[in-house]
C-alpha positions, 0 to 999 in steps of 0.5 A: 353701495354705500359706506360710512363711519361714525368716527371715534364714537366708542367712548371706551376705546375711540374706535369707529363703527363701519357700516356699508350696504349693497343695494340691488333692485331697490333692496339691500342684499348685503350689509354690515355694521361693526366696530373697526379693528384698529383706531383711526387717527382721522375721519379720512382714515376711518372712512377709507377703512370703511371703503376698504371693507365695502370694496371687499364686499363688492368683489365678493358680490361680483364673484357671487353674482357673476356665477348667475351671469350678472356683470358688476364691474364699475359698481358705484361706491358712495361715501361722504368723505372727500378726503377718503375719496381722494385717497382712494383715487389719487396715489399722490395723496401719499404724504398725509396717508403714510400711516394708513395700513397697507392692507387698506390701499387695495381699494386703489387697485380696485378703483384703477381696475374699475371694479369700483367707482368712488362717488361723493354723496352728501351726508344727509343722503348717506344711507349707510348712516343707519348702520353706524349711529342713531338717527332722528326718526325722519332720517331713520324712516327714509333710510329704512325705505331706501334699503327696501325694508318693509314691515312684516304683515 
């Protein structure tokens, strides 16, 4: 699972775009790209909101695939923002994050219960970038390949 944000890029309202993708067996099985509902005042907050949305999807997919006997505990959720990762895994990070809406903090509970494991990935390996912003051709083609997408013959 990859989650990313294009922070504050909407010139009209400065809201960020969230993108996440859930990949299994070499192909994307679930993904979303949308504008965040509220304005984030930092890139860490925007990325944390994306982690929250992606965690909801992990929980949903875990329930769905659990019906087929697939255990999804401990899904690795990749993110390229170290601040968001620390916020999700360390409740001590509180003083700088009091302004973040409580609804996003359930990601901490999911980490605590090992439903998800937050892992840093360098920005140039962030597959969800394809869902949040325009990319140079080479990166776009690489991420299309990593998503398991193929042209229709």
